[in-house]
C-alpha positions as CSV (number, residue, x, y, z in Angstrom):
1,M,9.4,26.3,4.1
2,G,11.5,27.0,1.1
3,F,10.4,28.7,-2.4
4,F,10.8,25.9,-4.2
5,S,9.2,23.7,-1.2
6,R,6.1,25.4,-1.8
7,L,6.1,25.2,-5.7
8,F,7.3,21.6,-5.8
9,P,5.7,19.5,-2.9
10,G,8.6,16.8,-2.2
11,F,11.4,18.9,-3.7
12,G,14.6,18.0,-1.8
13,R,13.1,15.2,0.2
14,P,14.3,11.5,-0.2
15,S,11.9,9.7,-1.6
16,S,10.4,6.8,0.2
17,P,10.2,3.0,-0.4
18,L,7.2,2.2,-2.9
19,F,4.9,-0.2,-1.1
20,S,2.4,-0.6,-4.2
21,K,2.9,-0.9,-7.7
22,S,0.2,0.8,-10.2
23,Q,-0.4,-0.8,-13.4
24,G,-3.3,0.0,-15.6
25,N,-6.3,-0.6,-13.7
26,G,-4.7,-2.5,-10.8
27,I,-2.2,-2.0,-8.0
28,W,-0.2,-4.6,-6.7
29,V,0.7,-5.0,-3.0
30,Y,3.5,-7.1,-1.4
31,L,2.8,-8.7,2.1
32,E,4.5,-11.2,4.3
33,C,2.7,-13.3,6.6
34,E,3.9,-13.2,10.6
35,K,3.1,-16.9,11.3
36,C,4.9,-19.1,8.3
37,G,6.7,-15.9,6.5
38,E,5.4,-16.6,3.2
39,K,5.2,-13.3,0.9
40,I,1.9,-12.8,-0.6
41,K,1.1,-10.6,-4.0
42,L,-2.4,-9.0,-3.5
43,R,-4.0,-7.2,-6.6
44,L,-6.4,-4.5,-6.1
45,S,-8.7,-3.0,-8.4
46,K,-8.8,0.7,-9.0
47,S,-12.3,0.8,-10.3
48,T,-14.2,-1.8,-8.0
49,E,-12.2,-2.2,-4.4
50,L,-11.0,1.2,-3.9
51,Q,-12.9,4.0,-1.8
52,R,-12.9,7.4,-2.2
53,I,-12.3,8.9,1.5
54,E,-14.1,12.3,1.3
55,E,-13.4,13.8,5.0
56,S,-9.9,14.2,4.9
57,S,-8.8,14.7,1.8
58,P,-10.8,14.4,-1.9
59,N,-7.9,12.7,-3.7
60,A,-7.4,9.9,-1.1
61,F,-8.3,6.4,-1.3
62,Y,-9.0,3.4,1.5
63,V,-9.4,-0.2,1.3
64,R,-10.1,-3.2,3.5
65,K,-9.3,-6.8,2.7
66,L,-8.4,-9.9,4.6
67,V,-6.1,-11.9,3.0
68,M,-5.2,-15.5,3.2
69,G,-1.7,-17.2,1.7
70,E,-1.4,-20.7,0.4
71,K,0.9,-22.2,2.9
72,C,-1.2,-21.5,6.1
73,F,-4.9,-20.6,7.1
74,T,-3.8,-17.1,8.9
75,R,-6.1,-14.3,7.9
76,I,-3.9,-11.0,7.4
77,E,-5.9,-8.1,8.0
78,V,-5.0,-5.3,5.7
79,Q,-6.2,-1.7,5.8
80,L,-4.3,0.6,3.1
81,Q,-4.7,4.5,2.7
82,F,-3.6,5.8,-1.0
83,D,-3.0,9.4,-2.3
84,Q,-3.9,10.6,-5.4
85,S,-1.3,8.9,-7.3
86,Y,-2.5,5.5,-5.8
87,R,1.0,5.1,-3.8
88,I,0.3,3.8,0.1
89,M,0.6,6.2,2.6
90,P,2.7,3.6,5.1
91,D,2.2,5.6,8.7
92,L,-1.9,5.4,8.1
93,C,-2.1,1.7,7.3
94,E,-3.0,-1.1,9.5
95,I,-2.2,-4.5,9.1
96,N,-2.7,-7.7,11.4
97,N,-0.9,-11.1,11.5
98,G,1.7,-9.5,8.2
99,T,4.0,-6.9,7.2
100,L,4.1,-4.6,4.5
101,L,7.0,-5.1,1.8
102,T,8.3,-3.1,-0.7
103,E,8.7,-4.9,-4.5
104,Q,12.1,-5.4,-3.7
105,E,11.9,-7.5,-0.6
106,Y,8.8,-9.5,-2.2
107,E,11.4,-10.3,-5.4
108,E,14.3,-11.4,-2.9
109,N,14.3,-14.8,-1.4
């Protein structure tokens, strides 16, 4: 590990795509239903819906939700983990019956 890497974690690494967007007290998460292909925009409240994870990291958050779109009745089970900056950690997330999208993928037709 280099000198700058220790001083500035993430220095020199390419940035990963953003799967969530933090705005005020809310976090926007973008999903797609595997069955019908509907794109869903989900808002999570930082103050009431996120739970702090004490065991692994004092600055990490967790949420578990069941989401259903308007086109079909498929329930998308979402289990997400966030870092201290409310960014989704995609390698620690589980999504059943759907996929996680970036904001750009959500905006595309």
